[in-house]
C-alpha positions in Angstrom: -2.0 -12.5 -5.8 -2.4 -9.0 -4.3 -5.4 -8.0 -2.2 -7.9 -5.8 -4.2 -7.5 -2.9 -2.0 -3.7 -2.9 -1.8 -1.6 -0.3 -3.8 1.2 -0.6 -6.2 3.3 2.3 -7.6 6.4 3.1 -9.7 8.7 5.8 -9.8 11.9 6.2 -11.9 14.7 8.6 -12.6 17.5 8.9 -15.0 21.0 7.9 -13.9 23.6 10.4 -14.6 26.1 9.4 -17.3 29.1 7.6 -15.9 27.5 6.4 -12.9 27.3 2.7 -11.9 23.6 1.6 -12.1 24.0 -1.1 -9.5 25.6 1.3 -7.1 22.8 3.7 -7.6 20.2 1.0 -6.7 22.3 0.0 -3.7 22.6 3.6 -2.5 19.1 4.2 -3.0 18.0 1.0 -1.1 20.3 2.0 1.9 18.6 5.3 2.0 15.2 3.6 1.9 16.2 1.5 4.8 17.1 4.8 6.7 13.8 6.4 5.9 11.9 3.4 7.2 13.9 3.3 10.4 13.0 7.0 10.7 9.3 6.1 10.3 9.9 3.2 12.9 9.0 0.3 10.6 9.1 -3.2 11.9 10.9 -6.1 10.5 12.8 -4.4 7.9 14.5 -6.9 5.5 16.9 -6.3 2.5 16.9 -9.1 0.1 18.7 -8.4 -3.3 17.1 -5.3 -4.8 13.9 -5.4 -2.5 13.4 -3.9 1.1 10.5 -5.4 2.8 8.9 -3.9 6.0 5.9 -3.9 8.3 4.1 -0.9 9.5 0.5 -0.7 11.0 -1.4 1.1 13.7 -0.2 -0.9 16.7 3.3 0.6 16.9 4.3 3.5 19.4 4.1 6.3 16.7 1.8 9.2 16.2 -1.2 9.0 13.9 0.5 11.0 11.1 3.3 8.5 10.6 3.4 7.5 7.0 3.2 3.7 7.8 0.3 3.8 10.3 -2.2 2.7 7.6 0.1 0.3 5.9 0.2 -3.3 7.2 3.3 -4.3 5.2 5.0 -3.6 2.0 8.1 -3.6 -0.1 10.2 -1.3 -2.3 12.3 -2.6 -5.1 14.8 -0.8 -7.2 16.3 -2.2 -10.4 18.4 -0.6 -13.1 16.8 -0.4 -16.6 18.0 1.4 -19.7 19.9 4.2 -18.1 17.2 4.6 -15.3 16.6 3.4 -11.9 13.0 2.0 -11.7 11.5 1.8 -8.3 8.4 -0.1 -7.8 6.5 -0.5 -4.4 3.6 -2.5 -3.0 1.6 -1.6 0.0 -0.8 -3.8 1.9 -3.8 -2.2 3.8 -5.2 -5.4 5.3 -4.8 -4.2 9.0 -6.6 -0.9 8.2 -9.3 -2.9 6.4 -10.0 -5.2 9.4 -9.8 -2.2 11.8 -12.3 -0.1 9.9 -14.6 -3.1 9.2 -14.7 -4.1 12.8 -15.2 -0.6 14.1 -18.1 0.1 11.7 -19.5 -3.2 12.5 -19.6 -2.3 16.2 -21.2 1.0 15.3 -23.8 -0.8 13.2 -24.6 -3.1 16.3 -25.2 -0.1 18.4 -27.2 1.6 15.8 -29.4 -1.6 15.3 -30.7 -1.1 18.8 -32.2 2.4 17.9 -35.8 2.0 16.8 -36.2 5.7 16.1 -34.2 5.8 12.8 -35.1 4.2 9.6 -33.0 1.2 8.3 -32.0 3.2 5.4 -30.4 5.9 7.6 -28.6 3.4 9.6 -27.1 1.7 6.5 -26.1 5.1 5.2 -24.3 5.9 8.4 -22.5 2.5 8.5 -21.5 2.9 4.8 -20.3 6.4 5.2 -18.4 5.4 8.3 -16.6 2.7 6.6 -15.8 4.9 3.6 -14.5 7.5 6.0 -12.5 5.2 8.2 -10.9 3.1 5.5 -11.2 5.4 2.4 -9.8 8.4 3.7 -6.9 6.8 5.6 -6.1 4.8 2.5 -6.2 7.9 0.1 -4.0 9.9 2.5 -1.5 7.1 2.7 -1.3 6.5 -1.0 -0.7 10.2 -1.5 2.0 10.5 1.3 4.0 7.3 0.7 5.9 8.5 -2.5 7.4 11.2 -0.4 9.3 8.6 1.6 10.7 7.3 -1.6 11.5 10.9 -2.8 13.3 11.6 0.5 15.3 8.5 0.1 16.1 9.4 -3.5 17.2 12.8 -2.5 19.3 11.7 0.6 21.2 8.7 -1.1 25.0 8.9 -0.8 27.1 10.2 -3.6 29.1 7.7 -5.6 32.7 7.6 -4.6 33.6 9.3 -8.0 31.4 12.3 -7.0 32.7 12.7 -3.4 34.8 15.9 -2.6 
């Protein structure tokens, strides 16, 4: 069962007539592996029509890396009725834990301040969590499909289309 704050998505495109659907899926998945390697994903594993990977913030990458907020995930490509259907799943558990612990520590510091009302302290903690987790989650959900688009655009041409 997926975690409630994880994300799933789906993208599809029409296969040009005469192209082998299985070849299209394989070429796409190979391009996905290349894109994940560029993003410095860990533990990339290809099994059938699925590429699983690990990301996270404890890697030597800058904070704008597409996989910083994503703990792990997978991308799957299957042919269906003249289309390639790509589904993906992204887990945000590491981000959730990091944001929650950070905000909890901030709350502990704020609890020692007797000059502010409890409602203000609670509002700061809630806003802090929404900012740390929510903004990073939304940015990641918005940016991840770009990785799939780049893989789709960079996949190799089938043998019959090569010049």
